[in-house]
ZALO-590845 format. One line per 8 residues: number of its first residue (from 1); their letters; for each residue x, y, z of N, C-alpha, C. Coordinates in nm, 3 decimals. Layout:
// ZALO-590845
NUM> A> X,Y,Z,X,Y,Z,X,Y,Z  ...
***
This chain:
// ZALO-590845
1> MIKGYVSL> 2.524,5.081,0.536,2.395,5.041,0.486,2.404,4.903,0.418  2.507,4.882,0.341,2.525,4.753,0.274,2.550,4.644,0.377  2.625,4.676,0.484,2.651,4.578,0.589,2.520,4.535,0.655  2.431,4.629,0.676,2.301,4.599,0.736,2.217,4.509,0.645  2.222,4.538,0.515,2.148,4.457,0.417,2.204,4.314,0.412  2.336,4.303,0.412,2.400,4.172,0.409,2.366,4.095,0.536  2.372,4.161,0.651,2.338,4.096,0.778,2.193,4.048,0.777  2.104,4.127,0.724,1.963,4.089,0.716,1.945,3.966,0.627
9> CVGILSWF> 2.011,3.965,0.510,2.001,3.850,0.419,2.056,3.723,0.482  2.172,3.736,0.548,2.232,3.620,0.615,2.139,3.569,0.724  2.080,3.660,0.800,1.987,3.621,0.906,1.866,3.549,0.851  1.809,3.600,0.742,1.692,3.537,0.681,1.727,3.399,0.626  1.841,3.389,0.555,1.883,3.260,0.502,1.909,3.160,0.614  1.970,3.206,0.722,1.994,3.117,0.837,1.862,3.066,0.894  1.766,3.154,0.904,1.635,3.115,0.957,1.569,3.009,0.867  1.580,3.028,0.734,1.524,2.929,0.642,1.590,2.793,0.659
17> FISGCNSD> 1.723,2.792,0.671,1.792,2.665,0.687,1.756,2.597,0.817  1.748,2.673,0.923,1.714,2.616,1.054,1.571,2.564,1.054  1.478,2.641,1.001,1.338,2.595,0.999,1.322,2.476,0.906  1.401,2.470,0.799,1.397,2.354,0.710,1.441,2.229,0.781  1.543,2.238,0.865,1.590,2.122,0.941,1.484,2.077,1.041  1.417,2.171,1.103,1.313,2.135,1.200,1.198,2.062,1.132  1.158,2.105,1.011,1.048,2.038,0.943,1.089,1.898,0.900  1.216,1.877,0.865,1.263,1.743,0.832,1.251,1.652,0.953
25> TAAEVNQE> 1.286,1.703,1.069,1.277,1.623,1.191,1.132,1.585,1.219  1.041,1.680,1.202,0.899,1.651,1.224,0.850,1.548,1.123  0.896,1.559,1.000,0.855,1.462,0.898,0.908,1.323,0.931  1.032,1.317,0.983,1.088,1.187,1.020,1.009,1.124,1.134  0.972,1.203,1.233,0.893,1.153,1.345,0.758,1.103,1.295  0.695,1.180,1.206,0.566,1.140,1.149,0.581,1.011,1.070  0.689,0.999,0.991,0.713,0.878,0.912,0.733,0.757,1.003  0.806,0.774,1.114,0.827,0.664,1.208,0.695,0.617,1.267
33> GQNAQVSE> 0.606,0.712,1.299,0.475,0.677,1.351,0.392,0.600,1.250  0.399,0.642,1.123,0.326,0.571,1.019,0.382,0.431,0.998  0.514,0.419,1.002,0.576,0.287,0.986,0.533,0.193,1.099  0.522,0.244,1.221,0.479,0.161,1.334,0.335,0.115,1.313  0.249,0.205,1.264,0.110,0.168,1.239,0.101,0.062,1.131  0.180,0.075,1.025,0.178,-0.021,0.916,0.226,-0.157,0.964  0.335,-0.160,1.045,0.383,-0.290,1.092,0.283,-0.355,1.186  0.209,-0.277,1.265,0.103,-0.333,1.348,-0.005,-0.396,1.259
41> AVVIAKSD> -0.040,-0.326,1.152,-0.142,-0.376,1.061,-0.096,-0.506,0.996  0.031,-0.516,0.963,0.083,-0.637,0.900,0.073,-0.754,0.995  0.107,-0.732,1.124,0.101,-0.840,1.223,-0.043,-0.887,1.240  -0.136,-0.793,1.247,-0.277,-0.828,1.262,-0.326,-0.899,1.137  -0.289,-0.850,1.022,-0.341,-0.903,0.896,-0.286,-1.041,0.863  -0.165,-1.076,0.908,-0.107,-1.205,0.870,-0.192,-1.322,0.915  -0.243,-1.318,1.037,-0.328,-1.429,1.082,-0.459,-1.430,1.004  -0.515,-1.313,0.977,-0.639,-1.305,0.900,-0.619,-1.351,0.756
49> VTKVIEQA> -0.511,-1.307,0.695,-0.487,-1.342,0.556,-0.461,-1.491,0.541  -0.396,-1.552,0.637,-0.372,-1.697,0.633,-0.504,-1.772,0.632  -0.598,-1.730,0.715,-0.729,-1.795,0.719,-0.802,-1.781,0.586  -0.797,-1.661,0.528,-0.867,-1.636,0.402,-0.802,-1.715,0.288  -0.669,-1.725,0.290,-0.599,-1.804,0.187,-0.640,-1.950,0.198  -0.640,-2.004,0.319,-0.678,-2.145,0.339,-0.820,-2.169,0.290  -0.909,-2.077,0.321,-1.049,-2.091,0.278,-1.060,-2.086,0.125  -0.986,-1.998,0.062,-0.990,-1.988,-0.084,-0.936,-2.116,-0.148
57> LENSDFRL> -0.829,-2.171,-0.091,-0.772,-2.294,-0.146,-0.867,-2.413,-0.129  -0.937,-2.417,-0.015,-1.036,-2.523,0.006,-1.146,-2.518,-0.099  -1.182,-2.398,-0.140,-1.288,-2.379,-0.241,-1.233,-2.376,-0.384  -1.103,-2.396,-0.399,-1.037,-2.385,-0.530,-1.069,-2.252,-0.597  -1.071,-2.148,-0.518,-1.098,-2.012,-0.566,-0.965,-1.938,-0.577  -0.913,-1.927,-0.700,-0.783,-1.865,-0.721,-0.795,-1.720,-0.768  -0.915,-1.662,-0.755,-0.934,-1.524,-0.799,-0.851,-1.429,-0.713  -0.794,-1.330,-0.778,-0.710,-1.231,-0.711,-0.791,-1.107,-0.675
65> LHSKGRRI> -0.757,-1.047,-0.564,-0.826,-0.926,-0.520,-0.776,-0.805,-0.597  -0.868,-0.719,-0.635,-0.830,-0.594,-0.702,-0.909,-0.478,-0.645  -0.854,-0.359,-0.662,-0.921,-0.239,-0.615,-1.026,-0.196,-0.717  -1.129,-0.131,-0.665,-1.230,-0.073,-0.754,-1.192,0.073,-0.772  -1.230,0.129,-0.881,-1.200,0.269,-0.907,-1.174,0.292,-1.054  -1.118,0.408,-1.084,-1.093,0.442,-1.225,-0.987,0.350,-1.286  -0.891,0.309,-1.205,-0.784,0.221,-1.253,-0.778,0.099,-1.164  -0.791,-0.018,-1.222,-0.786,-0.142,-1.145,-0.642,-0.172,-1.107
73> VVPGLESH> -0.620,-0.201,-0.978,-0.488,-0.236,-0.927,-0.500,-0.371,-0.857  -0.409,-0.462,-0.889,-0.402,-0.592,-0.823,-0.283,-0.584,-0.727  -0.307,-0.556,-0.598,-0.197,-0.536,-0.503,-0.099,-0.652,-0.500  0.029,-0.617,-0.504,0.135,-0.716,-0.500,0.172,-0.771,-0.636  0.088,-0.748,-0.736,0.114,-0.801,-0.871,0.101,-0.690,-0.976  0.136,-0.568,-0.938,0.120,-0.454,-1.028,0.206,-0.466,-1.154  0.317,-0.538,-1.145,0.406,-0.549,-1.261,0.357,-0.653,-1.362  0.255,-0.730,-1.327,0.200,-0.830,-1.418,0.093,-0.768,-1.507
81> ELSLLKLQ> 0.074,-0.825,-1.622,-0.028,-0.779,-1.716,-0.166,-0.812,-1.659  -0.252,-0.711,-1.647,-0.384,-0.727,-1.587,-0.469,-0.829,-1.664  -0.468,-0.822,-1.796,-0.551,-0.915,-1.874,-0.503,-1.059,-1.857  -0.373,-1.079,-1.841,-0.319,-1.213,-1.819,-0.360,-1.267,-1.682  -0.353,-1.181,-1.580,-0.396,-1.222,-1.446,-0.544,-1.261,-1.447  -0.623,-1.181,-1.518,-0.766,-1.206,-1.526,-0.793,-1.339,-1.596  -0.720,-1.367,-1.700,-0.736,-1.490,-1.776,-0.687,-1.612,-1.697  -0.572,-1.599,-1.630,-0.514,-1.712,-1.557,-0.593,-1.747,-1.432
89> CGLKPMQN> -0.622,-1.649,-1.349,-0.677,-1.675,-1.216,-0.816,-1.618,-1.193  -0.847,-1.512,-1.260,-0.971,-1.441,-1.235,-0.949,-1.330,-1.133  -1.042,-1.238,-1.127,-1.031,-1.124,-1.036,-1.161,-1.108,-0.959  -1.148,-1.057,-0.838,-1.265,-1.019,-0.760,-1.234,-0.889,-0.687  -1.331,-0.799,-0.679,-1.305,-0.668,-0.619,-1.297,-0.674,-0.467  -1.213,-0.587,-0.412,-1.207,-0.570,-0.267,-1.325,-0.481,-0.226  -1.382,-0.512,-0.112,-1.493,-0.431,-0.062,-1.440,-0.293,-0.019  -1.518,-0.189,-0.042,-1.486,-0.053,0.001,-1.348,-0.009,-0.046
97> SGDVLKSD> -1.318,-0.031,-0.174,-1.184,0.003,-0.222,-1.186,0.110,-0.330  -1.277,0.202,-0.325,-1.283,0.307,-0.425,-1.162,0.399,-0.416  -1.149,0.485,-0.516,-1.034,0.574,-0.519,-1.065,0.714,-0.466  -1.182,0.734,-0.404,-1.216,0.861,-0.343,-1.207,0.845,-0.191  -1.112,0.916,-0.133,-1.091,0.909,0.012,-1.124,1.045,0.073  -1.206,1.043,0.178,-1.250,1.168,0.237,-1.190,1.193,0.375  -1.128,1.093,0.435,-1.074,1.114,0.570,-0.945,1.035,0.588  -0.872,1.070,0.693,-0.749,0.998,0.726,-0.780,0.854,0.763
105> EQRQQQKQ> -0.894,0.832,0.826,-0.935,0.697,0.864,-0.953,0.610,0.739  -1.013,0.667,0.635,-1.031,0.592,0.511,-0.895,0.561,0.447  -0.801,0.655,0.455,-0.666,0.631,0.402,-0.599,0.516,0.476  -0.612,0.516,0.608,-0.552,0.409,0.689,-0.616,0.274,0.657  -0.748,0.273,0.642,-0.817,0.149,0.606,-0.773,0.100,0.469  -0.753,0.192,0.375,-0.709,0.152,0.242,-0.567,0.094,0.247  -0.480,0.151,0.329,-0.344,0.096,0.344,-0.350,-0.046,0.399  -0.435,-0.067,0.499,-0.448,-0.201,0.556,-0.506,-0.299,0.454
113> QYLFAKQF> -0.606,-0.254,0.379,-0.664,-0.339,0.275,-0.560,-0.375,0.170  -0.479,-0.277,0.133,-0.375,-0.302,0.032,-0.277,-0.407,0.082  -0.230,-0.392,0.206,-0.135,-0.489,0.262,-0.196,-0.629,0.269  -0.320,-0.636,0.311,-0.391,-0.764,0.317,-0.399,-0.826,0.178  -0.445,-0.748,0.081,-0.462,-0.798,-0.056,-0.328,-0.835,-0.118  -0.225,-0.762,-0.088,-0.092,-0.793,-0.142,-0.046,-0.931,-0.094  -0.059,-0.955,0.035,-0.019,-1.085,0.090,-0.106,-1.197,0.032  -0.234,-1.173,0.025,-0.328,-1.272,-0.029,-0.294,-1.303,-0.175
121> NQAIYEKC> -0.281,-1.197,-0.256,-0.259,-1.216,-0.399,-0.129,-1.289,-0.430  -0.023,-1.254,-0.358,0.104,-1.319,-0.385,0.098,-1.469,-0.354  0.031,-1.504,-0.246,0.018,-1.646,-0.210,-0.075,-1.720,-0.307  -0.188,-1.661,-0.337,-0.287,-1.725,-0.424,-0.235,-1.733,-0.568  -0.161,-1.634,-0.612,-0.108,-1.637,-0.749,-0.014,-1.756,-0.769  0.069,-1.784,-0.670,0.156,-1.902,-0.679,0.073,-2.029,-0.692  -0.032,-2.039,-0.608,-0.119,-2.158,-0.612,-0.195,-2.165,-0.745  -0.233,-2.051,-0.796,-0.303,-2.046,-0.925,-0.214,-2.099,-1.036
129> LENLTQAG> -0.090,-2.055,-1.038,0.004,-2.102,-1.140,0.030,-2.253,-1.127  0.042,-2.300,-1.002,0.059,-2.445,-0.979,-0.060,-2.521,-1.034  -0.180,-2.469,-1.009,-0.303,-2.533,-1.056,-0.306,-2.535,-1.210  -0.262,-2.429,-1.273,-0.261,-2.422,-1.420,-0.165,-2.525,-1.479  -0.048,-2.540,-1.417,0.050,-2.638,-1.470,0.002,-2.780,-1.448  -0.068,-2.805,-1.338,-0.121,-2.939,-1.312,-0.235,-2.972,-1.407  -0.317,-2.871,-1.437,-0.432,-2.894,-1.525,-0.388,-2.907,-1.671  -0.277,-2.843,-1.704,-0.233,-2.840,-1.845,-0.143,-2.947,-1.882
***
């Protein structure tokens, strides 16, 4: 009877380990698919972000993009003090950037917006600082 109980426990534990490995593989495949989608978005966004950066520089508009929602996030510059960024360069909200997401499509759009804003903000912030040193 004890041998049967031990065999049953070993069988159940083996099944858990095997199924755990299978779910890791599925997660890895899913992660690879998401990484491919993100890199496609980056390639598409680079040409767009370059145009927007050039247009902002022509207008001497150094405002940084931020998300709307309960907590303001300045993509690419999260480690900087928000009040300092606002004082140095100014801020402008990203369109459709709320923190309530209802579908996977909205999540994907938010990821693309974040990547776009991150590239934009990092480039514009450098130009903003250059402008501040020249003016001061």
